[in-house]
C-alpha positions as CSV (number, residue, x, y, z in Angstrom):
1,M,160.3,-134.1,-20.7
2,A,159.9,-132.1,-17.5
3,E,157.9,-129.0,-17.2
4,E,159.7,-125.8,-16.7
5,R,158.2,-122.9,-14.7
6,T,159.5,-119.5,-14.2
7,Y,157.5,-117.0,-12.0
8,L,158.4,-113.2,-11.9
9,E,157.1,-110.2,-9.8
10,L,157.6,-106.5,-10.6
11,S,156.4,-104.6,-7.0
12,E,157.7,-101.3,-6.6
13,D,158.3,-100.1,-2.9
14,E,157.7,-96.5,-3.6
15,G,156.3,-97.1,-7.2
16,V,152.9,-98.2,-8.4
17,A,153.4,-101.8,-10.1
18,H,152.3,-104.8,-8.1
19,K,152.1,-107.7,-10.9
20,F,153.3,-111.0,-11.9
21,Y,154.5,-113.0,-15.0
22,E,154.6,-116.6,-15.1
23,V,156.2,-118.7,-18.0
24,V,155.5,-122.3,-18.1
25,V,157.2,-124.8,-20.9
26,N,156.1,-128.2,-21.2
27,G,157.5,-129.8,-24.6
28,T,156.2,-127.6,-27.2
29,E,153.6,-125.9,-25.0
30,L,154.1,-122.5,-23.9
31,K,151.8,-121.0,-21.5
32,I,152.0,-117.2,-20.1
33,R,150.1,-116.2,-17.2
34,Y,150.1,-112.7,-15.8
35,G,148.2,-110.2,-13.8
36,R,147.9,-108.3,-10.5
37,I,149.7,-110.2,-7.8
38,G,147.0,-112.2,-5.7
39,N,144.8,-112.6,-8.7
40,A,144.4,-115.4,-11.0
41,G,145.4,-113.4,-13.8
42,Q,145.0,-113.9,-17.7
43,T,146.5,-116.8,-19.5
44,Q,147.9,-117.2,-23.2
45,E,148.7,-120.4,-24.7
46,K,150.7,-121.4,-27.8
47,T,152.2,-124.6,-29.2
48,L,155.6,-124.1,-31.1
49,A,157.0,-126.7,-33.7
50,T,159.7,-128.1,-31.4
51,P,160.5,-128.1,-27.5
52,E,163.6,-126.1,-28.3
53,K,161.6,-123.2,-30.2
54,A,159.2,-123.5,-27.3
55,K,162.3,-123.0,-24.8
56,A,163.5,-120.3,-26.9
57,E,160.4,-118.3,-27.2
58,A,160.2,-118.5,-23.2
59,E,163.7,-117.3,-22.7
60,K,163.0,-114.5,-25.0
61,K,159.9,-113.4,-23.2
62,I,161.6,-113.8,-19.8
63,K,164.6,-111.7,-20.7
64,A,162.3,-108.9,-21.7
65,K,160.4,-108.9,-18.5
66,L,164.1,-108.9,-16.6
67,R,164.9,-105.7,-18.5
68,K,161.6,-104.0,-17.6
69,G,162.5,-104.6,-13.9
70,Y,160.8,-107.9,-13.0
71,E,162.6,-110.2,-10.5
72,H,162.5,-113.8,-9.8
73,A,160.0,-114.5,-6.9
74,V,158.1,-117.1,-4.9
75,Q,154.4,-117.0,-5.7
76,G,152.3,-116.3,-2.6
77,V,155.1,-114.0,-0.7
78,R,153.7,-110.8,-1.5
79,K,150.0,-110.5,-1.0
80,K,147.1,-109.0,-2.9
81,R,146.1,-105.4,-2.2
82,A,143.1,-105.0,0.3
83,I,139.9,-104.0,-1.5
84,T,136.9,-102.3,0.3
85,R,133.8,-102.2,-1.5
86,R,130.9,-99.8,0.0
87,E,128.7,-101.9,2.2
88,I,125.6,-99.9,2.7
89,T,121.8,-100.7,3.3
90,S,118.9,-99.6,1.1
91,T,115.3,-99.5,2.3
92,R,112.2,-98.6,0.3
93,S,111.2,-94.8,-0.1
94,S,107.7,-93.8,1.1
95,A,107.7,-91.0,-1.6
96,K,105.7,-91.1,-4.7
97,R,107.6,-92.7,-7.5
98,A,109.9,-90.9,-9.9
99,P,109.1,-90.7,-13.6
100,V,111.6,-93.4,-14.4
101,L,111.5,-93.8,-18.4
102,W,113.7,-96.9,-18.7
103,K,115.9,-99.2,-16.5
104,F,118.7,-101.6,-17.3
105,A,119.8,-104.4,-15.0
106,S,123.5,-104.6,-15.4
107,G,123.5,-108.0,-13.5
108,A,125.4,-106.9,-10.1
109,S,125.6,-104.0,-7.7
110,A,126.9,-100.9,-9.9
111,F,129.0,-97.8,-9.1
112,G,130.3,-96.7,-11.9
113,I,128.5,-94.2,-14.4
114,F,129.3,-91.8,-16.9
115,I,126.7,-90.0,-19.5
116,D,127.4,-87.5,-22.4
117,E,125.0,-86.6,-25.1
118,S,125.4,-89.7,-27.1
119,R,126.1,-92.4,-24.8
120,C,125.8,-94.0,-21.2
121,W,128.2,-96.2,-19.4
122,V,127.5,-98.3,-16.3
123,G,129.9,-100.6,-14.8
124,N,129.4,-103.2,-12.2
125,Q,131.1,-105.0,-9.4
126,K,131.7,-108.3,-11.7
127,G,133.8,-106.1,-14.1
128,Q,131.2,-105.7,-16.6
129,I,130.8,-102.4,-18.5
130,F,127.8,-101.7,-20.6
131,T,127.4,-98.9,-23.2
132,L,123.9,-97.8,-24.1
133,T,122.4,-94.9,-25.9
134,P,120.4,-92.4,-23.9
135,D,117.1,-94.2,-25.2
136,G,118.4,-97.1,-23.6
137,N,119.6,-99.4,-26.1
138,V,122.6,-101.4,-25.3
139,I,125.3,-101.5,-28.0
140,Q,128.3,-102.4,-26.2
141,E,129.9,-104.5,-23.5
142,F,133.7,-104.7,-21.9
143,K,134.8,-107.0,-19.5
144,L,137.4,-105.9,-17.1
145,P,139.3,-108.5,-14.7
146,D,137.7,-106.9,-11.6
147,G,135.0,-105.1,-10.1
148,V,134.4,-101.4,-11.5
149,K,134.9,-98.6,-8.8
150,C,134.0,-95.7,-10.9
151,I,134.0,-94.5,-14.5
152,V,135.5,-90.7,-15.0
153,A,136.0,-88.8,-18.1
154,D,139.0,-86.4,-18.8
155,D,138.3,-84.3,-22.2
156,D,137.9,-86.9,-24.9
157,W,139.3,-89.7,-22.7
158,L,137.2,-92.4,-20.7
159,Y,138.5,-94.4,-17.9
160,A,137.3,-97.2,-15.5
161,G,138.8,-97.7,-11.9
162,C,138.7,-101.1,-10.7
163,D,139.2,-103.4,-7.6
164,D,142.4,-104.8,-9.4
165,G,144.1,-101.4,-8.5
166,K,144.2,-100.7,-12.4
167,V,142.6,-97.8,-14.3
168,Y,141.6,-98.7,-17.7
169,D,141.5,-96.5,-20.9
170,L,138.0,-97.2,-22.7
171,S,138.5,-94.6,-25.4
172,G,139.8,-97.1,-28.0
173,K,138.4,-100.4,-29.3
174,I,139.8,-102.3,-26.7
175,P,140.2,-101.4,-23.0
176,R,143.9,-100.8,-22.0
177,V,145.6,-100.4,-18.6
178,A,146.5,-96.5,-18.1
179,Y,147.4,-96.3,-14.6
180,S,148.5,-99.2,-12.0
181,I,148.1,-98.2,-8.2
182,A,150.6,-98.9,-5.5
183,E,149.9,-102.3,-4.0
184,D,149.2,-100.9,-0.5
185,V,146.5,-98.4,-1.6
186,D,142.9,-99.7,-0.8
187,I,141.3,-97.6,-3.4
188,F,137.8,-95.8,-2.7
189,W,137.6,-93.3,-5.5
190,L,139.4,-91.8,-8.3
191,D,139.4,-88.9,-10.6
192,I,141.5,-87.7,-13.5
193,N,142.2,-84.3,-14.9
194,D,144.7,-83.6,-17.9
195,G,146.3,-87.2,-17.4
196,I,146.9,-86.6,-13.7
197,L,145.1,-89.2,-11.6
198,G,143.9,-88.4,-8.1
199,V,143.3,-91.4,-5.7
200,S,141.5,-91.3,-2.4
201,D,141.8,-94.4,0.1
202,R,140.7,-96.1,3.2
203,Q,143.4,-94.5,5.3
204,G,142.3,-90.8,4.3
205,V,145.3,-90.6,2.1
206,V,145.2,-88.6,-1.3
207,T,147.6,-89.7,-4.1
208,T,148.4,-88.0,-7.3
209,I,150.0,-90.1,-10.1
210,N,151.4,-88.5,-13.5
211,H,151.4,-89.5,-17.0
212,E,154.1,-91.8,-16.6
213,E,152.4,-93.7,-13.5
214,E,154.8,-92.2,-11.0
215,S,153.6,-90.7,-7.5
216,Q,153.7,-87.1,-7.7
217,W,152.7,-86.6,-3.9
218,H,150.4,-88.2,-1.2
219,Q,149.0,-86.5,1.7
220,R,146.9,-87.8,4.5
221,S,143.5,-85.7,5.3
222,S,142.2,-85.1,9.0
223,G,139.8,-88.0,8.6
224,D,139.8,-91.5,6.9
225,H,137.6,-93.4,4.4
226,G,138.0,-91.0,1.6
227,W,134.8,-91.7,-0.7
228,M,135.1,-88.4,-2.4
229,V,138.0,-87.2,-4.6
230,R,137.4,-84.6,-7.5
231,C,139.9,-83.1,-9.6
232,D,140.2,-79.7,-11.7
233,E,143.1,-77.8,-13.1
234,I,143.6,-75.8,-9.5
235,G,143.5,-78.8,-7.1
236,V,142.3,-81.9,-5.6
237,Y,139.0,-81.8,-3.4
238,H,139.0,-84.8,-0.8
239,G,135.9,-85.8,1.2
240,H,136.4,-87.8,4.1
241,V,135.1,-88.7,7.5
242,G,136.2,-85.2,8.8
243,G,134.7,-83.1,6.1
244,V,136.2,-81.7,2.7
245,T,140.1,-80.6,2.1
246,M,141.4,-78.9,-0.9
247,Y,145.1,-79.6,-2.0
248,D,147.4,-77.9,-4.5
249,W,147.6,-80.0,-7.5
250,E,151.8,-79.1,-7.7
251,D,152.8,-80.1,-4.3
252,G,149.7,-81.4,-2.1
253,Q,149.6,-78.5,0.3
254,V,146.4,-77.7,2.1
255,I,144.6,-74.8,0.5
256,W,141.5,-75.1,2.5
257,N,139.7,-77.5,5.0
258,Q,136.0,-77.4,5.8
259,R,134.2,-79.6,8.5
260,T,131.0,-81.4,7.9
261,Q,128.3,-82.9,10.1
262,G,128.9,-86.8,9.2
263,A,131.3,-88.4,7.1
264,V,131.4,-87.4,3.5
265,L,130.1,-90.5,1.4
266,F,130.1,-89.1,-2.2
267,G,131.3,-85.8,-4.0
268,W,130.5,-83.9,-7.3
269,Q,132.0,-80.7,-8.8
270,E,131.1,-78.3,-11.2
271,E,133.0,-75.0,-12.4
272,S,133.0,-73.0,-9.3
273,T,131.4,-75.2,-6.7
274,V,132.1,-78.4,-4.8
275,Y,129.5,-80.6,-3.5
276,A,129.6,-83.2,-0.7
277,G,126.8,-85.6,0.4
278,T,127.2,-86.9,4.0
279,S,126.0,-89.6,6.6
280,Q,124.0,-87.1,8.2
281,G,121.5,-86.7,5.3
282,Q,123.1,-83.2,4.1
283,V,124.7,-81.9,1.0
284,Y,127.1,-79.2,1.5
285,C,128.0,-76.9,-1.0
286,F,131.3,-75.1,-1.0
287,T,132.9,-72.4,-3.3
288,K,136.2,-73.7,-4.7
289,Q,137.7,-70.9,-2.4
290,G,136.5,-73.1,0.4
291,Q,133.4,-70.7,1.5
292,Q,130.5,-72.7,2.5
293,E,127.3,-71.9,0.9
294,Q,123.9,-73.7,1.1
295,V,123.5,-76.9,3.3
296,L,120.9,-79.2,1.7
297,K,118.8,-81.3,3.8
298,C,117.8,-84.5,3.0
299,D,115.8,-87.2,5.2
300,N,118.5,-90.2,5.3
301,Q,122.2,-90.6,4.5
302,V,123.1,-89.3,1.4
303,Y,124.8,-91.7,-1.1
304,S,125.2,-90.0,-4.1
305,C,124.6,-86.2,-5.5
306,A,124.9,-84.2,-8.9
307,A,124.0,-80.8,-10.3
308,A,123.1,-79.1,-13.5
309,A,125.7,-77.5,-15.3
310,D,124.9,-74.0,-14.4
311,G,124.2,-74.9,-10.8
312,K,120.4,-74.3,-11.2
313,Y,119.6,-77.5,-9.6
314,V,121.3,-80.0,-7.2
315,F,120.2,-83.5,-7.1
316,A,120.7,-86.1,-4.2
317,G,120.2,-89.9,-3.7
318,D,119.6,-91.2,-0.1
319,S,119.6,-94.7,1.6
320,S,115.9,-95.1,1.3
321,S,115.8,-95.2,-2.4
322,S,114.6,-91.5,-2.6
323,I,115.9,-88.9,-4.9
324,Y,115.9,-85.3,-4.4
325,C,116.0,-82.0,-5.9
326,F,117.0,-78.3,-4.8
327,D,117.1,-75.0,-6.5
328,A,120.2,-72.8,-6.6
329,D,119.1,-71.3,-3.2
330,G,118.9,-74.6,-1.4
331,K,115.1,-75.1,-1.4
332,R,113.8,-78.5,-1.5
333,L,111.7,-78.9,-4.9
334,W,110.7,-82.4,-4.8
335,K,111.4,-85.8,-3.3
336,L,110.6,-88.9,-5.3
337,G,111.3,-92.8,-4.9
338,T,113.4,-94.6,-7.6
339,G,111.6,-97.8,-7.6
340,C,114.7,-99.7,-7.8
341,G,116.8,-99.2,-4.9
342,S,119.3,-96.4,-3.6
343,A,121.4,-94.3,-6.1
344,F,125.1,-95.1,-5.7
345,S,126.0,-92.6,-8.1
346,M,123.9,-90.2,-10.4
347,Q,124.6,-87.5,-13.3
348,F,122.2,-85.0,-15.0
349,I,122.1,-83.9,-18.3
350,Q,119.6,-82.8,-20.9
351,D,116.6,-82.8,-18.3
352,R,117.4,-86.3,-17.5
353,L,118.8,-87.7,-14.3
354,Y,120.7,-90.8,-14.5
355,I,121.2,-93.3,-11.5
356,V,123.0,-96.6,-10.7
357,T,121.5,-98.2,-7.8
358,T,122.2,-101.1,-4.9
359,D,120.2,-103.5,-7.0
360,G,122.7,-103.0,-10.1
361,S,120.1,-100.8,-12.4
362,L,121.0,-98.1,-14.7
363,A,117.8,-96.0,-14.6
364,C,116.7,-92.9,-16.8
365,I,114.6,-90.4,-14.9
366,D,112.6,-87.7,-16.9
367,A,113.7,-84.7,-14.5
368,S,111.8,-82.0,-16.7
369,E,109.4,-79.9,-14.9
370,A,106.4,-81.3,-16.3
371,A,107.2,-84.8,-15.9
372,I,108.1,-84.0,-12.1
373,Q,104.7,-82.3,-11.6
374,A,103.0,-85.2,-13.2
375,A,104.8,-87.7,-10.8
376,Q,104.1,-85.6,-7.9
377,A,100.3,-86.0,-8.8
378,G,100.8,-89.6,-9.1
379,T,101.1,-90.2,-12.6
380,V,104.1,-91.6,-14.1
381,P,105.2,-93.3,-17.5
382,D,105.3,-97.2,-17.8
383,V,108.9,-98.1,-17.0
384,V,110.6,-100.1,-20.2
385,N,112.8,-102.7,-18.9
386,V,115.9,-102.8,-21.0
387,K,117.4,-106.1,-22.0
388,A,120.9,-106.6,-23.4
389,P,121.3,-108.4,-26.5
390,K,123.8,-111.2,-27.1
391,L,127.0,-109.2,-27.1
392,D,130.7,-110.5,-27.3
393,A,132.3,-108.8,-24.3
394,I,135.5,-107.1,-25.2
395,A,138.3,-108.0,-22.8
396,A,141.1,-105.9,-21.7
397,S,144.3,-106.6,-23.1
398,S,147.9,-105.7,-23.9
399,T,148.3,-107.5,-27.3
400,L,148.7,-104.9,-29.9
401,E,147.5,-105.6,-33.6
402,T,150.5,-104.9,-36.1
403,T,150.9,-103.1,-39.2
404,T,153.6,-102.3,-41.8
405,Q,152.4,-98.8,-42.6
406,A,151.6,-95.8,-40.5
407,G,149.3,-94.3,-43.2
408,Q,147.8,-91.3,-41.5
409,G,148.8,-92.0,-38.0
410,I,151.6,-90.6,-35.8
411,I,154.5,-92.8,-35.2
412,L,156.0,-93.4,-31.7
413,V,159.3,-95.1,-30.4
414,C,160.0,-96.5,-27.3
415,V,163.2,-95.5,-25.8
416,K,165.7,-96.3,-22.8
417,D,166.0,-93.5,-20.5
418,G,168.1,-94.6,-17.7
419,S,166.2,-97.3,-15.8
420,K,162.9,-96.4,-17.5
421,L,161.2,-96.9,-20.9
422,R,159.9,-93.9,-22.3
423,V,157.9,-93.3,-25.3
424,R,158.6,-90.3,-27.6
425,V,157.3,-89.0,-30.9
426,E,159.2,-89.9,-34.1
427,S,156.9,-88.3,-36.7
428,A,157.7,-84.5,-37.8
429,G,156.2,-81.5,-36.4
430,Y,156.2,-82.7,-32.6
431,H,158.5,-82.0,-29.6
432,T,160.7,-85.1,-29.8
433,D,162.0,-84.8,-26.4
434,W,158.4,-84.8,-24.8
435,N,157.3,-88.1,-23.1
436,V,154.1,-89.5,-24.4
437,Q,151.4,-91.0,-22.0
438,F,151.6,-94.7,-23.4
439,P,150.5,-97.9,-21.7
440,K,153.4,-99.3,-19.7
441,E,152.5,-103.0,-20.4
442,M,153.0,-102.2,-24.1
443,R,156.4,-100.7,-23.9
444,E,159.1,-102.6,-25.6
445,A,162.7,-100.8,-25.9
446,G,163.3,-100.0,-29.4
447,A,159.6,-100.9,-30.6
448,R,157.8,-98.3,-32.7
449,Y,154.1,-97.7,-32.9
450,V,151.4,-96.0,-34.7
451,V,148.5,-94.0,-32.8
452,E,145.7,-92.6,-34.2
453,D,145.9,-89.2,-32.7
454,L,148.3,-87.3,-30.4
455,R,147.4,-84.4,-28.2
456,E,149.4,-82.0,-26.1
457,S,148.3,-81.9,-22.5
458,A,146.7,-78.6,-21.3
459,R,149.5,-78.1,-19.0
460,G,152.3,-78.6,-21.5
461,G,155.2,-80.9,-21.4
462,F,153.9,-84.0,-22.6
463,Y,151.6,-85.8,-25.2
464,R,148.7,-88.1,-24.8
465,A,148.0,-90.9,-27.2
466,Y,144.3,-91.2,-28.1
467,G,142.5,-94.0,-30.0
468,E,143.9,-97.3,-31.4
469,I,147.5,-98.4,-31.0
470,K,149.2,-100.7,-33.5
471,K,152.8,-101.8,-33.4
472,L,154.7,-100.9,-36.4
473,V,156.6,-103.9,-37.9
């Protein structure tokens, strides 16, 4: 019996989708391959009782995709979205060594980092994300389809932006696709606030995408290579070759623009201040009203920066594997060497500075006053080299566990709204006309789902699903 192959693509000219879906029937064997256009994708295989049942199952899946907007296509005509990884050099620091408590080798160059009081996350260019305790114990591993650009938090949600153009929600047991970026966007950095995604790219364009993965607006800044984008409830702060520009959340209008000496290579924000590290070895401190405050001077290009929550300290990492600390008045307090490469990203919490570096290390530095004074005098602790135990990496998936009972969960239903599939709340006590932020890959007209929790967005007008998702059957 001859093999039957059907290849479909969904690629919106003004939308965010850029993916394929291939169905192959060979006798009783059914093979599904799907993913980002230009990538190998993921494969699922299934054996049916008869060739007729295999063909019927294939036709069912094809029709479902066609209803969602997929079209028959020729593989290879549409091209993979461009990917830019930061190519930077790192030299050895001449400063005394920082008091590194422990370091973990992730296995590849790492950009993504997020730290809270109970967990540390690091993501590398192999698509691996490791979860560690603050003491350096590895407790979990996720495996995403492509390299991790960054890890960002949005209230109780945690997201990883990847080179495949997708943003994955890490808040549940299994990574789920939360956003897919347009195929012509060469992503440099991402940030999220209240479910609204901000994207900066190679061309110096900022794009915002709402909870339904629909583009709200996009604006081109006065410089390209936007390695910085930070979002809050007021606006989007974009750092690029020409400086830092703030845009209004609602309509993308420029609120202020400040030039910098050198290209912006990284950005950080606190409640009232934006920090931008540049290729000329400076960290610019701007109020969120656009006023320039201190300009902190390092000795080489600044690859990363961070600050204490109250702005008491500002930290920076340069291209010579050094890290710096400045006080609120801009005075340099210290400079020390990392011993493990230059810091691509960093975060400070509870007297500890966490960095991810050019050699793929996640390092925990004791930034307390006593430890720094000892390091400046040449006394540092022995570094604990953390080894990852044998873990079963949890891969991203669009497959849902099924259940026959909602229990304490909240019931959602997928409905047809014109040409779109929307998810709304069926359980009592909620606005039934509000949409729910819900993974597009899991939407099926008429399907009902159970979610662990549902929370109203701070902006109002839509809900956000949190935790595990099951299909109600």
